[in-house]
Steps between C-alpha positions, in 0.01 A plus 500: 500500500597573859371151613719329227806686613433416867462130407829502308677669790349254749530192281816351673330520833169371363686207356674435834164519667364250250798273548530529878157622611295177480540215745388261232834540334660298774720767647602464863414821685721606781402696804692826566668344797648217293873551529570539130193722445583717809855547366369600153255745648772638731730549200225674299416733787868577563541602138174688467676842521706401197179403311346833599796686347488294181116551467538878552776528239504193270790452263433435134386133444332479845127416506237277659532642850300315766477417869351207677289606798344326806119551525318393821234232459303288743746267671818647355630690196496476123789634283419674172717672238434867435620673180452833323679642799540854634682609815259671742702637793630202682251271335406383146186521299436255211270239345456137597658285235349176621149398609491474879362173622391605848525882515145628502412814307801487267555351156754490220570868408369650824699809605655444837717705749781299642685592825873428481468253791263295290751447221632140484685508162573723206598458137590678186648402162804648334571401138272197540648359819299526826664615820354453848232229506655365821198303603447368147851360506423314826197331320692410185640170636151401611347537148470229247801489266283631212354801692846579647644520143219718389548747789879504446453566130245774544703676769828467308654264758537202267843596385579770756421407860404842632 
């Protein structure tokens, strides 16, 4: 039962991982220093204190809290979404919501501790509309039209540009 509840809670991030996590889907990946991506990460990091406050005391209708974190890998970094979050001092603890491609020793569902300086994005939903997802929004124009519509519909952005 606990596993089913966890999958339900993580399902939006699992779906995003499925939609965005595989290179065969034809998505253009951007390095952190790409101007648009760097700006998105900067905005996410600048508003991280607001996200912490919301996570600590969510309003009714808020759910699906997650952060995107940077993990070191050989030759660079890999970014993975982490859900089922708890605040742990100045850091976060949670479970990976996508299967890492190059991070050794971790898999979908692995519990991870994330230092605040490793956070590159955050997200939550309120009444079916997702907030945050700064880096996802940078990738939207680079997706196929079909995939972009799916993401915008799933995250409540189709009729309400959040």
